C-alpha positions as CSV (number, residue, x, y, z in Angstrom):
1,M,98.0,76.3,94.7
2,L,98.6,74.3,91.2
3,T,95.3,72.7,90.0
4,L,94.9,69.0,89.7
5,K,93.6,69.1,86.3
6,M,96.9,71.5,85.6
7,L,99.0,68.5,86.6
8,R,97.2,65.9,84.9
9,E,96.5,67.6,81.3
10,D,100.2,69.1,81.3
11,T,102.6,67.3,83.7
12,R,106.0,67.7,81.5
13,K,104.9,71.5,81.8
14,V,104.6,71.7,84.9
15,I,107.6,70.2,85.7
16,E,109.9,71.9,83.4
17,K,108.5,75.4,84.6
18,L,109.6,74.8,88.4
19,Q,112.7,73.9,87.0
20,I,113.3,78.0,86.3
21,K,112.9,78.0,90.0
22,N,115.0,75.9,90.7
23,F,112.4,73.5,92.1
24,D,112.3,69.7,91.3
25,A,108.9,68.9,91.2
26,T,108.8,65.5,89.9
27,P,108.4,63.5,92.9
28,I,105.3,65.3,94.2
29,V,103.7,65.3,91.0
30,E,104.3,61.9,90.1
31,K,102.8,61.4,94.0
32,V,100.1,63.7,93.5
33,L,99.0,61.6,90.2
34,E,99.3,58.4,91.8
35,L,97.2,59.6,95.1
36,D,94.6,60.8,92.2
37,A,94.5,57.7,90.4
38,L,93.8,55.8,93.7
39,R,91.2,57.9,94.8
40,R,89.3,58.1,91.5
41,S,89.9,54.1,91.7
42,A,88.2,53.8,95.0
43,Q,85.2,56.0,93.9
44,T,84.6,54.3,91.0
45,E,84.6,50.9,92.7
46,S,82.5,52.5,95.4
47,D,80.0,53.6,93.0
48,A,79.5,49.9,91.4
49,L,79.4,48.5,94.9
50,L,76.7,50.7,95.3
51,S,75.1,50.1,92.5
52,E,75.2,46.6,93.1
53,Q,73.7,47.2,96.7
54,K,70.5,48.6,95.7
55,Q,69.8,46.1,93.3
56,K,70.5,43.2,95.9
57,A,68.0,45.6,98.2
58,A,65.5,45.8,96.3
59,A,65.8,41.8,95.8
60,I,65.0,41.4,99.2
61,G,61.9,42.4,99.6
62,A,60.4,40.3,96.6
63,L,62.3,37.3,97.8
64,M,60.4,37.7,101.4
65,K,57.2,37.7,99.6
66,Q,57.9,34.6,98.2
67,G,58.7,33.4,101.2
68,L,62.0,32.3,100.4
69,K,63.8,33.6,103.5
70,D,66.9,32.1,103.5
71,E,67.7,33.6,100.4
72,A,66.5,36.8,101.4
73,E,68.7,36.3,104.4
74,K,71.4,35.6,102.3
75,A,70.6,38.6,100.1
76,K,71.0,40.8,103.3
77,A,74.7,39.6,104.4
78,E,75.8,40.4,101.0
79,V,74.2,43.7,100.8
80,A,75.9,44.2,104.4
81,A,79.2,43.0,103.1
82,L,79.2,45.0,99.9
83,K,77.9,48.2,102.3
84,A,81.2,47.5,104.8
85,R,83.1,47.3,101.5
86,S,81.8,50.9,100.5
87,A,82.2,52.1,103.5
88,E,86.1,50.9,103.2
89,L,86.6,52.2,99.4
90,L,85.4,55.8,100.4
91,A,87.6,56.1,103.8
92,K,90.3,55.2,101.3
93,G,89.7,57.3,98.8
94,E,88.7,60.4,101.5
95,A,92.4,59.6,103.1
96,A,94.0,59.5,99.5
97,A,92.6,63.1,98.6
98,R,93.4,64.3,102.0
99,E,97.1,63.6,101.3
100,L,96.8,64.5,97.6
101,E,95.8,68.2,98.9
102,Q,99.1,67.9,101.2
103,Q,101.2,67.1,98.3
104,L,99.7,69.9,96.4
105,V,100.1,72.7,98.8
106,L,103.8,72.0,98.3
107,L,104.4,72.9,94.4
108,P,105.4,76.6,94.0
109,N,103.4,78.4,91.3
110,L,104.7,78.6,87.9
111,P,106.8,81.1,86.7
112,C,105.4,83.2,84.0
113,D,107.0,82.8,80.4
114,L,108.6,86.5,80.9
115,V,110.3,85.0,84.2
116,A,114.2,83.7,83.2
117,P,116.2,81.3,84.6
118,G,118.6,81.9,87.3
119,K,120.0,80.7,91.3
120,G,119.7,84.0,93.0
121,A,119.8,87.9,92.9
122,E,122.8,88.2,90.9
123,D,121.0,86.7,88.4
124,N,117.7,89.6,88.3
125,Q,117.3,91.6,84.8
126,V,117.7,95.0,85.1
127,V,114.5,96.2,83.2
128,K,114.8,100.1,83.8
129,M,116.9,102.8,85.7
130,G,115.6,106.3,86.8
131,G,115.8,109.2,88.9
132,P,118.6,111.2,89.4
133,E,122.3,110.9,90.4
134,V,123.1,110.9,94.0
135,Q,126.2,113.7,95.0
136,L,127.0,113.4,98.1
137,P,128.6,115.9,100.3
138,E,132.1,115.5,101.8
139,G,131.4,113.7,105.2
140,A,128.1,111.9,104.2
141,L,126.8,109.7,106.6
142,P,124.7,106.4,106.7
143,H,121.3,106.7,108.1
144,W,121.9,104.9,111.0
145,E,124.0,107.9,112.0
146,L,122.5,110.6,111.0
147,A,119.6,109.1,112.7
148,K,121.4,109.4,115.7
149,K,123.2,113.0,115.3
150,Y,119.3,114.4,114.4
151,G,118.1,112.5,117.4
152,I,115.0,110.9,115.1
153,I,115.6,107.0,115.6
154,D,116.8,105.6,118.6
155,F,117.5,101.7,117.8
156,D,119.4,101.4,121.1
157,L,115.9,102.6,122.7
158,G,114.1,99.5,120.8
159,V,116.2,97.2,122.1
160,K,116.0,98.0,125.4
161,V,111.9,98.0,124.7
162,T,111.5,94.9,122.5
163,G,115.1,93.7,121.1
164,A,117.0,94.4,118.0
165,G,114.8,95.4,114.8
166,F,112.4,97.4,116.7
167,P,113.4,101.2,116.3
168,V,111.6,103.9,118.2
169,Y,111.1,106.9,115.8
170,R,111.5,110.4,117.8
171,D,110.2,113.8,117.0
172,K,110.6,114.4,113.3
173,G,112.0,111.3,112.4
174,A,107.9,109.9,113.9
175,K,106.2,112.9,111.6
176,L,108.4,111.8,108.8
177,Q,106.9,108.1,109.0
178,R,103.3,109.4,109.4
179,A,103.9,112.0,106.6
180,L,105.4,108.7,104.1
181,I,102.4,106.6,105.0
182,N,99.9,109.4,104.5
183,F,101.2,110.1,101.1
184,F,101.3,106.9,99.5
185,L,97.9,106.6,100.7
186,D,97.0,109.5,98.9
187,C,99.1,108.3,95.6
188,N,97.5,105.3,96.0
189,T,93.4,106.4,96.4
190,A,94.3,109.1,93.1
191,A,94.8,106.4,91.3
192,G,91.5,104.4,92.0
193,Y,92.6,102.2,95.2
194,M,90.0,102.3,97.7
195,E,91.6,102.1,101.3
196,V,91.2,100.2,103.9
197,E,92.2,99.4,107.5
198,P,92.3,95.5,107.8
199,P,93.1,93.6,111.5
200,V,97.1,93.2,111.8
201,M,96.5,89.5,113.1
202,V,95.2,86.6,110.8
203,N,94.4,83.3,111.0
204,A,96.0,80.1,109.7
205,A,93.3,80.3,106.9
206,S,94.2,83.3,105.8
207,G,97.8,82.5,106.1
208,F,97.3,79.9,103.8
209,G,95.2,81.6,101.5
210,T,98.1,83.3,100.3
211,G,100.9,80.9,100.4
212,Q,102.8,82.1,103.7
213,L,101.6,78.9,105.4
214,P,103.0,76.3,105.5
215,D,105.8,78.1,103.5
216,K,106.9,80.6,105.1
217,E,105.7,80.0,108.9
218,G,109.3,80.1,110.3
219,Q,109.3,83.9,109.1
220,M,105.9,85.0,110.9
221,Y,105.5,85.8,114.6
222,H,103.3,83.3,116.2
223,A,100.3,83.8,118.9
224,T,99.9,80.3,120.0
225,V,97.1,80.3,122.3
226,D,94.8,81.7,119.7
227,D,96.7,80.3,116.9
228,F,96.8,84.0,114.9
229,Y,99.9,85.4,113.5
230,M,101.0,88.3,112.5
231,V,100.5,89.9,109.9
232,P,104.1,90.3,107.4
233,T,102.2,91.9,105.1
234,A,99.4,93.8,104.4
235,E,98.6,91.5,101.5
236,V,97.6,88.6,103.5
237,P,94.3,90.7,105.2
238,V,93.4,92.4,102.3
239,T,93.4,89.0,100.1
240,N,91.4,87.5,102.4
241,L,88.9,90.0,102.7
242,F,88.2,88.4,99.1
243,R,88.4,84.3,100.7
244,D,85.9,81.9,99.7
245,E,83.7,84.6,97.3
246,I,82.4,84.3,94.1
247,L,82.5,88.2,92.5
248,S,80.2,89.3,90.0
249,G,82.7,89.4,86.4
250,D,81.0,93.3,86.0
251,A,82.9,93.7,90.0
252,L,86.2,93.5,88.7
253,P,88.8,94.7,89.0
254,Q,89.1,95.3,92.5
255,K,91.5,97.8,93.7
256,L,92.4,97.9,97.5
257,T,95.0,99.5,99.5
258,A,96.1,99.5,103.3
259,Y,98.4,100.8,105.4
260,T,99.7,98.2,108.1
261,P,102.7,97.4,110.8
262,C,104.3,94.6,109.6
263,F,106.0,92.0,111.5
264,R,108.9,89.8,110.0
265,R,111.3,87.4,112.4
266,E,113.9,87.2,109.3
267,A,115.5,84.3,110.5
268,G,119.1,84.0,109.8
269,S,119.9,87.7,109.0
270,Y,123.0,89.0,110.2
271,G,125.9,91.6,108.9
272,K,126.0,94.6,107.5
273,D,122.7,94.6,105.5
274,V,121.1,94.3,108.5
275,R,122.3,97.5,110.0
276,G,119.7,100.3,110.8
277,L,117.1,100.7,108.8
278,N,118.1,97.6,106.4
279,R,116.3,94.9,107.6
280,L,113.7,95.0,110.7
281,H,111.5,93.0,112.6
282,Q,108.5,95.6,112.7
283,F,108.5,98.0,109.7
284,D,105.5,100.2,108.3
285,K,104.2,99.6,105.0
286,V,101.3,101.0,102.4
287,E,100.1,97.9,100.3
288,I,98.1,98.2,96.8
289,V,96.3,94.3,95.9
290,R,94.2,93.7,92.7
291,V,91.8,91.0,91.5
292,E,91.1,90.9,88.3
293,K,90.0,88.8,85.7
294,P,92.9,86.6,83.8
295,E,92.8,88.1,80.7
296,N,93.4,91.6,82.2
297,S,96.0,91.0,85.0
298,Y,99.3,91.0,83.2
299,A,98.0,94.7,81.9
300,A,97.1,95.5,85.4
301,L,100.8,94.5,86.4
302,D,102.0,97.1,84.1
303,E,99.7,99.6,85.7
304,M,101.0,98.6,89.2
305,V,104.4,99.0,88.2
306,A,104.0,102.2,86.6
307,H,102.2,103.5,89.4
308,V,104.8,102.6,92.0
309,E,107.6,104.1,89.5
310,G,105.9,107.3,89.8
311,I,105.8,107.6,93.6
312,V,109.1,107.1,93.7
313,N,110.0,109.7,91.0
314,K,107.6,112.2,93.0
315,L,110.3,111.5,95.8
316,G,113.1,112.2,93.5
317,L,115.0,109.4,94.3
318,R,117.5,107.4,92.5
319,Y,116.3,103.6,91.8
320,R,116.0,100.4,89.0
321,I,113.8,98.1,88.7
322,L,114.5,94.4,88.5
323,R,112.4,91.1,86.7
324,L,113.3,88.6,89.3
325,C,114.6,85.3,87.9
326,G,113.3,82.1,88.9
327,G,115.6,81.6,91.5
328,D,115.3,84.5,93.2
329,M,110.9,84.8,92.9
330,S,108.7,83.9,96.2
331,F,106.6,80.8,96.6
332,T,103.7,82.0,94.9
333,S,104.6,84.3,92.7
334,A,104.5,83.7,88.4
335,I,106.2,87.3,88.2
336,T,107.8,89.5,90.4
337,Y,109.6,93.1,89.5
338,D,111.3,94.5,92.3
339,F,112.1,98.4,93.0
340,E,115.5,99.2,94.6
341,L,116.9,102.7,95.7
342,W,120.9,103.5,95.3
343,S,122.2,104.0,98.7
344,A,125.3,106.2,98.1
345,A,126.3,106.5,101.6
346,Q,126.1,102.8,102.1
347,G,127.4,101.9,97.9
348,R,124.6,99.6,97.3
349,W,120.9,98.9,96.0
350,L,117.8,98.7,98.7
351,E,114.8,96.9,98.3
352,I,111.6,99.0,98.8
353,S,109.1,96.6,96.8
354,S,107.8,93.9,95.0
355,V,105.3,93.8,92.6
356,S,104.1,90.8,91.7
357,N,101.3,88.4,89.6
358,F,99.9,85.2,91.3
359,E,97.6,85.0,88.2
360,T,95.6,82.0,89.6
361,Y,98.0,80.7,92.4
362,Q,96.2,82.5,95.3
363,A,92.6,82.4,94.0
364,N,92.7,78.9,94.2
365,R,93.6,78.1,97.8
366,L,91.5,81.2,98.6
367,H,88.2,79.9,96.4
368,L,88.2,83.0,95.0
369,R,86.4,83.4,91.8
370,Y,84.3,85.3,89.8
371,R,81.2,84.7,87.1
372,D,82.0,84.4,83.2
373,A,79.6,85.9,80.4
374,D,77.9,82.4,80.4
375,G,77.5,82.6,84.9
376,K,80.4,80.0,85.4
377,P,82.6,80.3,88.1
378,Q,86.2,81.0,87.0
379,L,89.4,81.8,89.2
380,C,90.0,84.6,89.5
381,H,93.9,86.4,89.2
382,T,95.5,88.7,92.3
383,L,98.0,90.7,92.2
384,N,100.3,92.9,94.7
385,G,102.9,95.4,95.4
386,S,104.6,97.3,98.2
387,S,103.7,100.8,97.9
388,L,106.0,101.8,99.7
389,A,107.6,100.0,102.1
390,L,109.1,102.9,104.8
391,P,112.2,101.6,106.2
392,R,114.4,101.6,103.3
393,V,112.9,104.7,101.8
394,V,113.4,106.5,104.8
395,A,117.4,105.4,105.0
396,A,117.7,106.4,101.5
397,L,115.9,109.7,102.1
398,L,118.0,110.9,105.1
399,E,121.1,109.8,103.2
400,D,120.6,111.2,99.7
401,N,119.5,114.5,101.5
402,Q,122.1,115.2,103.6
403,T,123.5,118.6,103.7
404,P,126.0,120.3,105.6
405,D,122.8,122.3,107.2
406,G,120.7,119.3,107.7
407,I,118.2,116.5,105.9
408,V,116.3,118.2,103.2
409,I,112.6,117.1,103.2
410,P,111.3,116.2,99.1
411,E,108.9,118.9,98.3
412,V,105.7,116.9,97.5
413,L,106.4,115.2,101.5
414,R,106.6,119.4,103.2
415,P,102.8,119.7,103.2
416,Y,102.6,116.3,105.3
417,T,105.4,116.8,107.3
418,G,104.9,120.3,108.6
419,F,108.6,121.3,108.3
420,D,110.9,121.5,105.5
421,I,114.5,120.4,107.1
422,I,115.5,118.3,109.8
423,D,118.4,120.1,111.7
């Protein structure tokens, strides 16, 4: 959430920056400043009335001692009127403050200076490509056909049990899932991230803290009786571990990693892009989350991008790294790098990771601060990244490693799978 101070002091900058995200902030910013002026005016007038009220109240006793009962009664009536007016002003100010907060949360995060304007994915910038070129054998199949051929993923059985987008992994397919989760977690903990196992249901305050609410409410599965939400990513529960905390400066950075199943309604998704593992309602993902001092967060972002790249390289997959343009960025992000794998069998790139810096945007909503060298509380910067999301990694692994004899498992995964080939 943007701070009120930022809107007051840099009104034009906020509006211009959000135009890079194709967001017209002018009506909301003007409304916020109008409500802020109303709130402050009500507070100033209320404070003046309170001072006058105290003076008149103090005079009542003196008037009674002097036997000036009529004057004392008049003063009492004036004090009562002042109290009523003061209460009216306070209520007006509180209502303005509540509406102001409701307007503030409608504003996306500002993109940082590295973010270029653009309308959508077609305007994203490729910053790096790597990994081996993919050479498929004759008669190569897409992953959903391979899954059926080798009996490792059953999409129809998932439809029977739940619905479309909930596959059943079987035999070596299930073992490959577990192997990837453990491999990703081991890579992350070796890099200094502490593993945690968070809940996979969160309350509304947690959804608000990381910015899923109210922006993405329609994309989350909601257990209405208890008002809990199924997590769309481990980012939500892990970042909320720090909600309402003031950390010691010496306690930063905080580096955490977690595996969770993730749940997304993916409303409106259809067509070839949702075939097989391309887009699911339930999937597995390993996440990395960092809490940093502001001056260190961009170095941390570069480190996270390099870390994810290192994992992809270990898997031996063809990849590219994109810096998202303003129009393709999330509501909460200040900058995002996406990782995509090349699916030669499908002839398209598949997104497998987003690594983002949110600067103070989430921390302001979370009330997450640290004490600086002078002991003053300051907002932290928060970052997160997929490290990695499994479905499209599995899709690329199956497609890129298919041979006439079966699907060859990358060497780095064999200690985790216990087998070399799916045949």
